[in-house]
Each structure stands twice: as structure tokens, then as C-alpha cells.
C-alpha angles and dihedrals in degrees: 000000000000092000092052089050092050092048092053093045088050092052091047090051095045091051092048090052090051090050091052093050094045116094095174098065129046119211113242122220124183118203126190127181123192130180132180136187127173150131096257141175113250128204122195121184120185090351112192091226135041092278115148117259098232137356144114120290144167106256128190127184136185127190123185124183131186114174126175116212119163120180113252089003118132091208122081130170131197116192122177139172124194127184126178127170132170130195115203131199123188089195137015091252098037124109116267118254127202107233097170135016117156128150113184136173125203125194134185119183112184137180119191114235088210125028108257089006130133098233122083143176106235148167122213115197125182132186132188140185144130132250112209129074113249136196136189111313092022091279124152091226130055099245093159095046091232100125134241122326097183142008138149111327089001096130109011133168138180133177135201120211113179115186150102124314128203109207109175093168141358099274104047129058125171115190126192120196121186093199124030124174127192127202117206124183152129134235099208118074094200090058090044091051089063087075091220098122107024121028097189117102135207120233088260090064097252121121116254114259098210140023136177126225130192113226098188120210115004134190121201122191117194122188121180116167138159122209098212102278098321106078145357135200129199109183127174123182129171131182123186132188127184103223090182089074133016105336090237103031093096096015112142139180130198137167145174115203122184124177125182129192117193120235102171133338109319094348119100144160107251128202113193124186132178121199129192131170146165112218094206093056114116117232092022112241114166119194114247128184126177134179131186116205147145113265134193116208132190129189114210 
């Protein structure tokens, strides 16, 4: 796996040097910023915490995209950051609960095997964490005096999936990685010692702060398509399966699905959904969260 990553990084570095030395072609970066704020209806199915199933919440969202696309270049890069969080109140005078807080980055670095071809060497990297400090009951204040249970980078995880990508057109990419690995950890020992995220302990009695997990083979499907100026979809789905053990023992599925329907210029109705599932779970109960809100987008 390391050799594959080194090859991809070498190709990326070589392409960057070539772009720096070239005076004939100018690299093209496309930046898109999207923000949303709304009183929205929230739906949680099989939530991993005690979040309410339905209700109205204040929802905020941020989307950042930085894509590198250069004409006649064999190298492309897709970089995304998505952040959605929701605060819920069961009653007007009740304490606010955090029902959703996830910031994730998605990266796809590709180098075409043949100029103008549909097959690419690529590396998909994903990272995920949360921003706000949380206490028991998903409250923003420590009402039980038990200390924090989550905060930024507690926990965090990131994964690397080098492989081959099939890209028949601009809007569809299917990447298959023969070997994918995930790194999971925390930066705060006090939160780690609660044993909520990692059950393994060190010889000194403290819980471990980070672990690695082989995901085995992984398939990533990326769909980004605009329907003229009426609508836009941004779907990301990944499925992994550890073939070194039982094929479903460490099987995981995850997805981020964003649909925007334009109302007027730069203003749209946005549907955002997050899907997470453990294929070994019996009965199978994937976590699903969705929000609907107004969003403002700007292409730079």
C-alpha cells in the first residue's frame, strides 16, 4: 500500500512542478462556497445517541469546494469540505441539544493512465470530526458535572484508499481500492478514558487514544451533476469489506448526499442526508440523518 501511495504522490508532485514551469497553460481552480441557515425539520433514524427522532431545529451548513481542472492535463483534484450541525429544543424553555455536528473533508487525487482516457490512478482521502463541545445528553453545557464527552478532534477519523478510478464523463467517478485503511483516535486523554470510543487499554490503565483499522477493499462512487440551472446533486457513497476476515465482519457503508433545487439566483432549497452503516450488524440498522434548508451558494 505504501508503494502505491508513494507513486501517486510522486505523480502529483511531478504534475505540480510541470505546471509551475509551464508558461503556456494556466492552472484552473474552481472554488464554490455554500452556506445555509434555517429552521428546519430534522429526521434521525437509528441515531447513535439519544437524539430525538423528529422535530424542528436550527440548522446551519457550510460547503466548500476547491477543484483543480486544467485543460489537457492528466492530473485532477477534487477537494470538498461539508459541515452540518443542528440544535434542537423540545420546548421553548428547555436546554438546547446538539442533534447533528459533523465536519468532513473528501479528497480525490487522480492521474489519468492515458491522456484523455477514462481510467486513472487515484487516491481518495476522507476525514471526519465534530466542532462543538458536548456533554452527557448531547447538551452544550455540563449539567451533570461529568465532563466533556466530545469536542473538536475527539473523536476524529481519516482513511486512505489508493486504487483505480473509472471516469467515463465529468459527473461520474467509480473508484476501486484493493486495500483501504482507517485511522481513528482522540487528542484528549480525559475523553479517551471514558472508554466510550476505544475499549483497548494501555499497560498503565489508560484507554488508548488511537487505533488503526484495515477496511480491506473499498468502492467509492462520486456523482456530481448539474441539471442546467435548475438543480444540482452531489452524492458520495462508499462501501468497504475486509476480505482478510469474514467478508462482512468489518464491512462498512457511508454516504453523503446533497441535492439543491434552485429558487432564484444563488438561492436554493437544499436536502442534505448522511448515511452510516455496519454491514455486520444484525439486524441491520444504518444511521440516517437528513435536513432540509435554504442555502446560498457562490462560485468564485
